C-alpha positions in Angstrom: 83.9 151.1 -148.9 80.1 150.5 -148.3 79.4 148.2 -145.4 77.1 146.0 -147.6 80.0 144.9 -149.8 81.7 143.2 -147.1 78.7 141.3 -145.8 76.6 140.3 -149.2 78.5 137.3 -150.0 78.7 136.0 -146.7 75.1 136.3 -145.3 74.0 133.1 -146.8 76.2 131.1 -144.4 75.1 132.5 -141.2 73.4 130.5 -138.4 70.1 130.2 -140.0 69.2 127.4 -142.3 68.9 129.1 -145.9 65.4 129.9 -147.1 64.6 127.2 -149.7 62.5 129.6 -151.6 65.2 132.0 -152.0 68.2 129.6 -152.8 69.2 129.1 -156.4 69.1 125.5 -157.8 72.2 124.6 -159.8 72.3 121.1 -161.4 76.1 121.9 -161.8 76.6 122.6 -158.0 75.3 119.1 -156.7 74.6 115.7 -158.7 72.8 112.9 -157.1 74.9 109.7 -157.6 73.1 106.4 -156.7 72.6 106.9 -153.0 74.8 109.9 -152.5 74.9 113.7 -153.3 78.0 115.0 -154.8 79.3 118.5 -154.6 81.0 118.5 -158.1 83.5 121.0 -158.2 84.8 120.3 -154.4 84.9 116.4 -155.1 83.0 115.8 -152.0 80.1 113.3 -151.5 77.7 112.5 -148.8 75.1 109.7 -148.5 71.7 111.0 -149.3 70.3 109.3 -146.0 72.7 109.3 -142.9 72.0 108.6 -139.0 68.1 109.2 -139.6 68.5 112.3 -141.6 67.4 112.5 -145.3 68.4 114.8 -148.1 65.6 117.3 -148.5 66.9 120.2 -150.5 70.2 121.4 -152.1 71.3 124.5 -154.0 73.6 127.3 -154.3 73.4 129.7 -150.9 75.0 132.6 -152.9 77.0 133.3 -155.9 74.4 131.6 -158.2 75.9 129.5 -160.9 79.5 129.6 -159.5 79.2 126.6 -157.3 81.5 128.1 -154.7 78.8 128.4 -152.1 76.6 125.2 -152.0 74.4 123.9 -149.2 72.5 120.6 -148.8 69.7 120.5 -146.0 68.8 117.1 -144.5 65.8 116.5 -142.0 64.5 113.7 -139.7 61.3 112.0 -140.6 59.4 114.0 -138.5 61.3 117.3 -139.4 62.2 118.1 -135.6 65.9 117.6 -136.4 67.6 119.6 -139.1 70.9 119.5 -140.6 72.8 121.4 -143.3 76.0 120.6 -145.2 77.6 123.7 -146.6 80.5 123.4 -149.1 82.0 126.6 -149.8 85.2 128.1 -151.2 86.3 131.3 -148.9 89.4 132.8 -150.5 91.0 132.6 -146.7 90.2 128.8 -145.9 90.6 127.9 -142.4 88.6 125.3 -140.5 89.9 126.7 -137.1 88.7 130.1 -137.5 85.3 128.9 -139.2 84.6 127.0 -135.9 85.9 129.9 -133.7 83.5 132.5 -135.6 80.5 129.9 -135.5 81.3 129.2 -131.9 80.8 133.2 -131.2 77.8 133.3 -133.4 75.9 130.4 -131.5 76.8 131.7 -128.2 75.3 135.3 -129.2 72.6 133.9 -130.8 71.1 131.4 -128.6 71.4 133.3 -125.1 73.4 133.1 -121.8 72.0 129.6 -120.8 73.6 127.9 -123.9 76.7 125.7 -122.6 79.6 124.5 -124.8 79.7 120.8 -123.8 82.3 119.6 -126.5 84.8 121.4 -128.8 87.9 119.5 -129.9 89.5 117.8 -132.8 87.6 114.8 -134.3 87.7 112.3 -137.0 86.2 112.9 -140.6 86.1 110.4 -143.4 87.9 107.9 -141.4 91.0 110.0 -141.0 91.7 111.1 -137.2 92.2 115.1 -136.6 90.6 116.0 -139.7 87.7 117.8 -138.1 86.7 120.2 -135.4 83.5 118.8 -133.5 81.7 121.1 -131.2 78.2 120.8 -129.1 76.2 123.2 -127.6 73.3 122.1 -124.9 70.6 124.3 -123.2 70.4 126.6 -126.3 67.4 128.7 -126.7 66.7 128.8 -122.9 67.0 125.1 -122.8 65.1 124.1 -125.7 67.5 123.0 -128.4 70.7 121.0 -128.8 72.9 122.2 -131.6 76.0 120.8 -133.0 78.7 121.7 -135.5 81.6 120.2 -137.6 84.4 121.7 -139.6 86.7 120.2 -142.1 89.4 121.9 -144.4 89.9 120.1 -147.8 92.1 121.7 -150.3 90.4 125.1 -151.1 87.2 124.0 -149.4 85.6 124.4 -146.3 83.0 121.7 -145.1 80.6 123.1 -142.3 78.0 120.9 -141.0 75.3 122.3 -138.5 72.8 119.9 -136.8 69.9 121.2 -134.5 67.1 119.6 -132.8 65.0 119.8 -129.4 66.6 119.1 -126.3 65.0 115.7 -125.8 66.4 114.6 -129.3 69.9 115.4 -128.2 71.1 111.8 -129.2 69.6 112.3 -132.7 71.5 115.6 -133.0 74.9 114.1 -132.0 74.3 110.9 -134.3 73.5 113.2 -137.1 76.7 115.2 -136.8 79.0 112.2 -136.1 77.6 110.4 -139.0 77.7 113.1 -141.6 81.3 113.6 -140.6 82.2 110.0 -140.9 80.0 109.7 -144.2 81.9 112.3 -145.9 83.9 111.1 -149.1 86.4 112.9 -150.7 87.9 112.3 -154.5 91.2 113.1 -152.9 91.6 112.4 -149.4 95.0 113.8 -149.4 93.6 117.1 -149.2 92.0 116.9 -146.1 94.1 119.0 -143.7 94.5 118.2 -139.9 92.8 120.8 -137.6 92.5 121.8 -134.1 90.5 124.5 -132.2 92.4 128.0 -132.5 94.1 129.0 -129.0 94.5 132.6 -128.3 96.9 134.7 -126.1 97.3 138.4 -125.6 99.9 139.9 -127.9 102.4 142.5 -126.4 101.2 146.2 -126.5 101.0 147.4 -130.2 101.3 151.0 -131.6 97.8 152.3 -131.8 97.9 155.4 -134.0 96.2 155.5 -137.2 97.9 154.6 -140.4 97.9 156.2 -143.8 96.9 154.5 -146.9 98.7 155.0 -150.4 96.7 154.5 -153.5 97.6 151.4 -155.0 99.1 151.1 -158.5 96.6 148.9 -160.5 99.5 147.8 -162.8 101.1 146.4 -159.8 98.1 144.6 -158.4 98.7 140.7 -159.1 96.7 137.6 -158.0 96.2 137.8 -154.2 98.7 135.5 -152.6 97.9 133.3 -149.6 98.2 135.4 -146.3 101.4 134.1 -144.5 100.1 133.0 -141.2 99.4 129.4 -139.8 96.1 128.1 -140.1 93.7 125.3 -138.8 95.1 125.7 -135.2 98.7 124.9 -136.0 100.1 127.8 -134.1 99.0 129.8 -131.5 97.4 133.3 -132.2 97.3 136.3 -130.1 94.9 139.1 -129.9 96.4 142.4 -130.9 93.2 144.6 -130.4 89.5 144.6 -130.4 87.5 146.3 -133.0 84.0 147.7 -132.1 81.5 148.3 -134.5 78.0 149.1 -135.2 77.5 145.4 -135.8 79.7 144.0 -133.1 83.1 143.5 -131.8 85.8 141.6 -133.6 89.5 140.4 -133.0 92.5 141.8 -134.6 94.6 138.4 -134.7 98.5 138.1 -135.3 100.6 134.8 -135.1 102.0 134.9 -131.4 105.3 135.8 -131.2 105.7 137.5 -134.4 105.5 141.4 -134.4 106.2 141.7 -138.2 103.6 139.0 -139.4 100.2 139.5 -141.0 97.3 140.6 -139.1 93.7 139.2 -139.7 90.3 140.3 -138.5 87.6 137.6 -138.9 84.3 138.8 -139.6 81.8 136.2 -139.8 81.6 132.3 -140.0 81.7 132.2 -143.7 85.1 133.2 -144.0 85.0 136.9 -144.5 87.9 138.6 -143.0 90.3 141.5 -143.5 94.1 140.8 -143.9 96.7 143.2 -143.5 99.9 141.5 -145.0 103.2 142.9 -144.9 104.8 144.1 -148.2 107.9 142.1 -149.2 110.2 145.2 -149.0 108.8 145.9 -145.4 107.4 149.3 -146.8 103.9 148.8 -145.1 101.0 146.4 -144.9 98.5 145.9 -147.8 94.7 145.3 -147.1 92.8 142.7 -148.8 89.2 141.7 -147.8 88.6 138.0 -148.5 85.1 136.4 -148.8 83.4 133.3 -150.6 85.0 133.4 -154.0 86.3 136.6 -154.0 89.0 138.9 -152.6 89.0 142.7 -152.9 92.5 144.4 -153.1 93.3 147.8 -151.6 96.2 149.8 -151.2 99.2 149.6 -148.8 99.1 151.4 -145.3 102.4 152.8 -143.8 101.7 150.6 -140.7 99.1 148.5 -139.2 95.7 150.5 -138.9 94.5 151.3 -135.4 91.4 149.1 -134.1 89.5 152.5 -134.4 90.6 152.9 -138.1 89.4 148.9 -138.7 86.1 149.7 -137.2 85.6 152.7 -139.9 86.6 150.2 -142.6 84.2 147.7 -141.5 81.4 150.4 -140.7 82.2 152.0 -144.3 83.1 155.3 -142.8 86.7 155.4 -143.4 87.3 157.6 -146.7 90.7 156.1 -147.3 89.0 152.8 -148.4 86.0 153.8 -150.2 86.6 151.3 -153.2 88.7 148.4 -153.8 91.5 148.9 -156.5 91.3 145.3 -158.0 89.1 142.5 -157.5 90.1 138.6 -157.9 87.1 136.5 -158.7 87.8 132.8 -158.0 86.0 130.2 -160.1 85.0 126.6 -158.6 88.2 125.1 -160.4 90.7 127.6 -158.8 90.8 130.0 -161.9 91.3 133.4 -161.0 90.0 136.4 -163.2 91.3 139.9 -162.2 89.5 143.3 -162.8 89.6 146.8 -161.9 87.1 147.2 -159.3 86.7 150.9 -160.1 85.6 149.6 -163.7 82.7 147.8 -162.4 
């Protein structure tokens, strides 16, 4: 599997604000509604002016025309404080993991002086415990304060990033809190309670390499949800650490479950590898989840080793050279299955 296939869809949700010149405008992704802007498919609204920040640009960060990966950029009047609202549909949606992976990226990007000064559940849209709120001080050698919020609503993740000079810290926090409270949802019942992920060490696991059986395309169906608690609802444990050319990633499973799924989060936009036990207990099926797409592979006879997972991520594992099937998700949730080998 070429490495670029893993990261192409997720690159737009990296820490940098999307390039406005490259972003694709799409009237169907966002619609102005009086004083608000609306993410149509998700049924989510945010005021066009909130906490001293005003809407400056909106569009699709990737997957142009599909409305599954959307951003709206806000600026203070002087442009010093910048905020971006992302509304996107990863096929493995988990606000807790989104916060965890963003936390890792922020700490890596902004240097050793960066301090995490808040990281906890918070209200969103008037409901307690429906968001994760994170604040980082002394970023970029003390020059910046950056903050983030995460919400899980149905199939969608809402991610808010606000950044400004350290001396404008109060404005950064007001922007984040104003945007979290200003979110409006067509169906508020879809808002899920979420909390920061907690991790422990897993018991020692077998580390030998696994073998992959070629999947039968006739048996590939619409991907099922990976059966693991999400949004911080249960403790996860670290089964192993995967070291690749691009970084280090954790292999996670539910604490106290040696027979459950294993996931490997790759970035802060929801890209992850999942090894899901087959119903007949005859191995683990590999799927790779991204924004609006899941790639389906064959079944391993056991959980691959960290070395083997690293080879998959680096595109150097001959067993996983190409997906068998791809599930493409529309913004309304419809799924189109196609043979990846026929593309």
